Every structure is written in C-alpha cells, then in structure tokens.
C-alpha positions in Angstrom: 5.3 -23.8 9.0 9.0 -22.9 9.2 8.5 -19.7 7.2 5.6 -18.7 9.4 7.8 -19.2 12.5 10.6 -17.0 11.1 8.2 -14.1 10.4 5.8 -14.5 13.3 8.0 -16.1 16.0 6.1 -14.7 19.0 2.6 -15.3 17.6 0.7 -18.1 19.2 -2.4 -17.2 17.2 -2.0 -16.0 13.7 -5.6 -14.7 13.8 -4.5 -11.9 16.1 -3.5 -8.4 14.8 0.0 -8.2 13.2 1.8 -4.9 13.1 1.9 -3.1 9.7 5.8 -3.0 9.9 5.8 -6.8 9.8 3.3 -6.9 6.9 5.5 -4.4 5.0 8.4 -6.8 5.1 6.5 -9.7 3.6 6.7 -10.6 -0.1 3.2 -11.2 -1.5 2.3 -13.2 -4.6 -1.1 -12.4 -6.2 -2.3 -15.7 -7.9 -3.9 -15.6 -11.3 -7.4 -16.2 -9.9 -7.3 -12.8 -8.2 -9.0 -9.9 -10.0 -7.1 -6.8 -10.9 -6.8 -3.8 -8.8 -10.1 -1.9 -8.8 -10.3 0.5 -5.8 -12.0 3.8 -6.7 -11.1 7.2 -5.3 -13.9 7.1 -2.7 -12.6 3.9 -1.2 -9.1 5.4 -0.6 -10.6 8.6 0.7 -12.7 6.6 3.2 -9.6 4.8 4.4 -7.7 8.1 4.7 -10.6 9.7 6.6 -10.8 6.7 8.9 -7.1 6.9 9.6 -7.2 10.6 10.1 -10.0 10.2 12.7 -8.4 7.3 14.5 -7.6 8.2 18.1 -4.1 7.1 18.9 -5.2 6.4 22.5 -7.1 3.4 21.1 -3.6 1.9 20.6 -4.4 -0.2 17.6 -5.9 0.4 14.2 -7.2 -2.6 12.4 -8.1 -3.1 8.8 -10.1 -6.1 7.5 -8.3 -9.4 7.7 -5.6 -10.3 5.2 -5.5 -14.0 4.4 -2.2 -15.5 3.2 -0.8 -18.9 2.6 2.9 -19.7 2.2 3.9 -20.5 -1.4 7.0 -22.7 -1.3 7.6 -22.5 -5.0 7.5 -18.7 -5.2 8.9 -18.2 -1.7 6.3 -15.6 -1.2 2.9 -15.4 0.6 0.0 -16.1 -1.6 -2.5 -13.3 -0.9 -5.8 -15.2 -0.8 -7.8 -12.3 0.4 -6.8 -8.7 0.9 -5.1 -7.8 -2.4 -7.1 -4.6 -2.9 -6.2 -3.4 0.6 -2.5 -4.4 0.4 -2.2 -2.6 -3.0 -3.9 0.5 -1.6 -1.7 0.5 1.5 1.3 0.1 -0.9 0.1 3.2 -2.9 -0.3 5.2 0.3 3.2 4.2 1.5 4.6 5.0 -1.9 3.1 8.5 -1.6 4.8 8.8 1.9 8.1 7.6 0.5 7.9 10.4 -2.2 8.8 13.0 0.4 10.2 11.0 3.4 13.7 9.9 3.2 14.0 6.8 5.4 17.7 5.8 5.6 16.9 2.6 7.6 14.7 1.3 4.9 14.7 3.2 1.7 12.0 1.2 0.0 9.4 0.0 2.6 6.7 -0.5 0.0 5.3 -4.0 0.3 6.7 -6.3 -2.4 3.8 -7.5 -4.4 4.2 -9.8 -7.4 1.2 -10.3 -9.7 1.2 -13.7 -11.5 -0.7 -12.6 -14.5 0.2 -8.9 -14.4 3.9 -8.7 -13.6 4.3 -5.1 -14.8 1.8 -4.0 -12.1 4.6 -4.5 -9.5 6.9 -2.2 -11.4 4.2 0.3 -12.0 3.3 0.4 -8.3 7.0 1.0 -7.3 7.6 3.8 -9.9 4.3 5.8 -9.7 4.7 9.4 -8.8 2.8 12.7 -9.1 3.8 16.0 -10.5 3.4 18.5 -7.6 2.9 21.4 -10.0 -0.1 20.1 -11.9 -1.2 17.1 -9.8 -0.9 14.7 -12.8 0.1 11.2 -12.0 3.2 10.2 -13.9 5.2 7.0 -14.4 8.5 7.1 -16.3 8.4 3.4 -17.1 4.8 2.8 -18.3 1.9 4.6 -19.9 -0.9 4.8 -17.4 -3.4 4.0 -20.2 -1.6 0.8 -21.3 -3.1 -1.3 -18.5 -6.4 -1.2 -16.6 -4.7 -1.8 -13.3 -2.4 1.1 -14.0 -5.5 3.4 -14.5 -7.0 2.4 -11.2 -3.7 2.7 -9.3 -3.1 6.1 -10.9 -6.6 7.3 -9.9 -6.1 6.2 -6.3 -2.6 7.7 -6.1 -4.0 11.0 -7.4 -6.8 10.8 -4.8 -4.2 10.3 -2.1 -2.2 13.3 -3.4 -5.4 15.5 -3.5 -6.5 14.4 0.0 -3.2 15.5 1.5 -3.2 18.8 -0.5 -6.8 19.5 0.8 -5.6 18.8 4.4 -2.7 21.3 3.9 -5.1 23.9 2.4 -7.5 23.6 5.3 -4.8 23.6 7.9 -1.5 25.3 7.0 0.1 23.6 10.0 -0.6 20.2 8.5 2.3 19.2 6.4 4.4 16.2 5.4 6.6 16.9 8.4 3.7 15.5 10.6 3.9 12.3 8.7 7.7 12.1 9.1 7.2 12.2 12.8 
C-alpha cells in the first residue's frame, strides 16, 4: 500500500479516473501470462478519431480501465489488464515525442517491461518513421524479427498516416497544435 500512497496520495478511491500524466510516470511490468501486442491499424485509428472528436468542454476523456497490482519484487506495477491500451498510448506518445522537444521531461513514454519479451521495451522506445517515404524504422532491431515488433510498427505507421492525412485535409493542422 505504501507505493500506492506515494503515487496516488490524494485518491480515496482508486477506481476513479487518474490523469494520464500520472500514468505516464508509472513503471509497468507485463507478466508472462499476458499475450503479445496485437492491436491492428483500425483500432489505433478508432482511438485517434475518438480523441479528435472529443470535446474539451467535457473536461475528461476516459479510456477503458487499466488494472494494476504492485509487484514488490520488480518494483513495478503488474499490468493485469490494459497492456494493449498502454502500449498503444506509448506508441502515440512516442510519435508525439518525435517532433516535440519537452525539456521538462525528455522521455515521457510510459516505461513498460515485458517479462517474456524484454526487447519489446527497447523497440517501443526506439521506433521511428522516415518522413520522406513513411517507412517505419528502428535502428536497433529488425521489424521482422519479432511478431510484437510487426504489430507495433503497423500501429506506429497508422499513427503517422493518420496525422499526415489530417495535415493534407487541413493545412492549418500541424504538429504545432499538438505542442500547445
């Protein structure tokens, strides 16, 4: 309980919404019983469309619950449910980080450690896209060397394409909007 109190000191009820900024600061551990990352392009496009249509006047945007349990041995939060969503959000944040320089927190991608797929963490933190041809690249790992890498690369490319489509439809839409 001590770790919970440090991270969520003002929460009387941990079933209430928690800000994304708080979630981004948590170290997650994906236990071996969790399946690999398998989101498809359509799922990330649906999330992006939903975020795009969200009315800021509604004050709060909620995703499905994320279920965690403190792992004393790993000193991380076991992600019991929500691994697909957290990984997808990490890919989206990774994309934002590719053009936003945030001096306060240069690497705000959630820290995700995969028990049976440790290289997936590294891949997630080093994925990029070539702006000229739209190809997903990773200087550390071959995208075809791991099934998780393939799915992460597909979703990352879908994020890139979604934002490029927005820019084509609306020349005023740009990365500067995201920076703000």
